[in-house]
C-alpha positions as CSV (number, residue, x, y, z in Angstrom):
1,M,-13.6,-25.2,-11.0
2,S,-11.4,-23.8,-13.7
3,S,-7.5,-24.6,-14.7
4,K,-6.5,-21.5,-13.7
5,T,-8.4,-21.5,-10.5
6,D,-6.6,-25.0,-10.0
7,E,-3.2,-23.4,-10.6
8,A,-3.8,-21.1,-7.7
9,L,-4.6,-24.1,-5.6
10,G,-1.6,-24.5,-3.3
11,Y,-0.5,-28.5,-2.2
12,E,-2.1,-28.3,1.0
13,Q,-5.6,-27.0,-0.5
14,A,-5.6,-29.4,-3.4
15,R,-4.7,-32.5,-0.8
16,D,-7.4,-31.4,1.5
17,E,-10.1,-31.1,-1.2
18,L,-8.9,-34.4,-2.7
19,I,-9.6,-35.8,0.7
20,D,-12.8,-34.5,0.8
21,V,-13.9,-35.7,-2.5
22,V,-12.5,-39.0,-1.7
23,R,-14.9,-39.1,1.5
24,R,-17.9,-38.0,-0.1
25,L,-17.6,-40.7,-2.9
26,E,-17.0,-43.2,-0.1
27,A,-19.8,-42.2,1.7
28,G,-22.2,-42.8,-1.0
29,G,-25.7,-41.3,-1.2
30,T,-24.7,-39.2,-4.6
31,T,-26.3,-39.6,-7.9
32,L,-24.1,-41.4,-10.7
33,E,-23.9,-38.0,-12.2
34,E,-22.6,-36.5,-9.1
35,S,-20.0,-39.4,-8.6
36,L,-18.8,-39.1,-12.1
37,A,-18.2,-35.3,-11.3
38,L,-16.6,-36.0,-8.2
39,W,-14.2,-38.7,-9.4
40,E,-13.2,-36.2,-12.5
41,R,-12.6,-33.4,-10.0
42,G,-10.6,-36.0,-7.8
43,E,-8.5,-37.0,-10.7
44,E,-7.7,-33.4,-11.4
45,L,-6.9,-32.8,-8.1
46,A,-4.8,-35.8,-8.2
47,K,-2.7,-34.7,-10.8
48,L,-2.2,-31.1,-9.3
49,C,-0.8,-32.7,-6.4
50,R,1.5,-34.5,-8.4
51,R,2.7,-31.6,-10.3
52,W,3.3,-29.9,-6.8
53,L,5.3,-33.0,-5.5
54,E,7.1,-33.6,-9.2
55,G,8.1,-29.7,-8.7
56,A,9.3,-30.0,-5.0
57,R,11.6,-33.2,-5.7
58,A,13.3,-31.6,-8.9
59,R,13.7,-28.3,-6.6
60,L,15.3,-30.8,-3.9
61,D,17.3,-32.5,-6.5
62,A,18.7,-29.5,-8.1
63,A,19.5,-28.2,-4.3
64,L,21.3,-31.4,-3.6
65,A,23.1,-31.1,-6.6
66,E,24.0,-28.0,-6.4
67,E,25.5,-29.0,-2.8
68,E,27.4,-31.5,-4.2
69,E,29.2,-29.6,-6.7
70,Q,30.5,-27.0,-4.4
71,A,31.4,-29.8,-1.9
72,D,33.4,-31.2,-4.8
73,R,34.9,-27.9,-5.8
74,G,36.0,-27.3,-2.1
75,E,37.8,-30.7,-2.2
76,A,39.3,-30.1,-5.7
77,E,40.5,-26.4,-4.4
78,A,42.0,-28.1,-0.9
79,A,43.8,-30.5,-2.9
80,E,45.8,-28.1,-4.8
């Protein structure tokens, strides 16, 4: 798969494909070349999943920070 195709994968799709890659590697029965290709694909998928999770964490942190700012402003206005 190309990088552009990978970017179109959602987190769940990438995770599910990664699970499939791991199962195939654990099952064995593949040639060395096939195993290496699966390993490389797994690494790509793991990075993609990590980017999705980091992005989600950043969005959550931003939302929590905004909520905290609003609460602080509300307390300051109430004290005036």
